[in-house]
C-alpha positions as CSV (number, residue, x, y, z in Angstrom):
1,M,16.9,-13.1,-18.7
2,V,15.2,-13.3,-15.3
3,V,15.0,-16.5,-13.3
4,I,12.5,-16.8,-10.4
5,L,14.0,-18.8,-7.5
6,N,12.1,-20.1,-4.4
7,K,13.3,-18.5,-1.1
8,P,14.1,-21.3,1.4
9,N,11.9,-22.1,4.4
10,R,8.9,-20.1,3.3
11,P,5.6,-21.5,4.7
12,D,3.4,-20.5,1.7
13,Y,4.7,-20.5,-1.8
14,S,1.4,-19.1,-3.2
15,L,2.6,-15.6,-2.0
16,A,4.9,-13.4,-4.2
17,K,7.2,-12.8,-1.3
18,A,8.2,-16.5,-1.4
19,Y,10.1,-16.0,-4.6
20,C,13.2,-14.0,-5.6
21,P,13.7,-12.8,-9.2
22,I,17.4,-13.0,-10.3
23,S,18.7,-11.3,-13.4
24,L,21.2,-13.4,-15.2
25,L,23.9,-11.6,-17.1
26,E,26.9,-12.9,-18.9
27,C,30.1,-12.8,-16.9
28,T,31.6,-10.2,-19.2
29,A,28.5,-8.0,-18.7
30,K,28.8,-8.3,-14.9
31,L,32.5,-7.4,-15.1
32,L,31.8,-4.4,-17.3
33,E,29.1,-3.2,-15.0
34,K,31.5,-3.4,-12.0
35,I,34.2,-1.5,-13.9
36,V,31.8,1.2,-15.0
37,T,30.3,1.5,-11.5
38,K,33.7,2.0,-9.9
39,R,34.8,4.6,-12.5
40,V,31.5,6.6,-12.1
41,N,31.7,6.4,-8.3
42,A,35.4,7.5,-8.4
43,N,34.5,10.5,-10.6
44,I,31.6,11.5,-8.3
45,I,33.8,11.3,-5.2
46,S,36.7,13.2,-6.8
47,A,34.4,16.0,-8.0
48,N,32.7,16.1,-4.6
49,L,29.2,15.9,-6.2
50,L,27.5,14.2,-3.2
51,P,26.8,15.9,0.1
52,M,28.2,14.4,3.3
53,S,24.6,13.5,4.2
54,Q,24.5,11.0,1.3
55,F,25.1,7.5,2.6
56,R,24.0,5.2,-0.1
57,S,26.7,4.1,-2.6
58,C,29.5,5.9,-0.8
59,P,32.4,3.6,0.1
60,Q,33.6,5.7,3.0
61,H,30.1,5.8,4.7
62,N,28.5,2.9,6.6
63,T,25.6,2.2,8.9
64,I,27.4,3.5,11.9
65,N,28.0,6.9,10.1
66,T,24.3,7.0,9.2
67,I,23.1,6.4,12.8
68,A,25.7,8.8,14.3
69,T,24.6,11.6,11.9
70,L,20.9,10.9,12.8
71,I,21.6,11.0,16.5
72,H,23.7,14.2,16.2
73,K,21.0,16.0,14.2
74,T,18.3,14.8,16.6
75,Q,20.3,16.1,19.6
76,A,21.1,19.4,17.9
77,T,17.4,19.9,17.2
78,Q,16.4,19.2,20.8
79,Q,19.1,21.5,22.2
80,T,18.0,24.5,20.1
81,G,14.4,24.0,21.2
82,N,13.1,23.4,17.7
83,A,10.7,20.8,16.6
84,G,11.8,18.2,14.1
85,A,10.3,15.4,12.0
86,L,11.8,12.2,10.6
87,L,10.3,10.4,7.7
88,L,11.4,6.8,7.1
89,F,10.6,4.5,4.2
90,D,10.5,0.7,4.3
91,I,10.8,-0.4,0.7
92,S,11.7,-4.1,1.4
93,G,8.6,-5.3,-0.4
94,F,8.7,-2.7,-3.2
95,F,9.4,-5.1,-6.1
96,N,6.6,-7.5,-5.0
97,N,4.0,-4.6,-5.0
98,I,4.7,-3.0,-8.4
99,N,1.6,-2.6,-10.5
100,P,2.3,-4.7,-13.6
101,E,0.1,-2.5,-15.7
102,C,2.4,0.5,-15.2
103,T,5.5,-1.3,-16.3
104,T,6.8,-2.7,-19.5
105,Q,8.1,-6.2,-19.4
106,V,10.7,-7.7,-21.8
107,F,11.1,-11.4,-21.8
């Protein structure tokens, strides 16, 4: 079940960005999801399946590690005289811009 909540202090509630969809699960389902997530992450880490450059969903990595790695790779590229490129994605409005015709909705 999905509930749509108003985001506070929005000037125009006619825009989709003024709302926040929240998925409601039973407490047992949320607890089970947390347990499964911790077990899967523990198995991934123990089997060393993710490279050190993977920062999302890794408990030992944080924003500071990400920035330090980015700075290190940028400086190493400059020192070797090579050209480099960086591609960044901003997906903060991704959910609000999904084409509803391309998705299936279950209510």
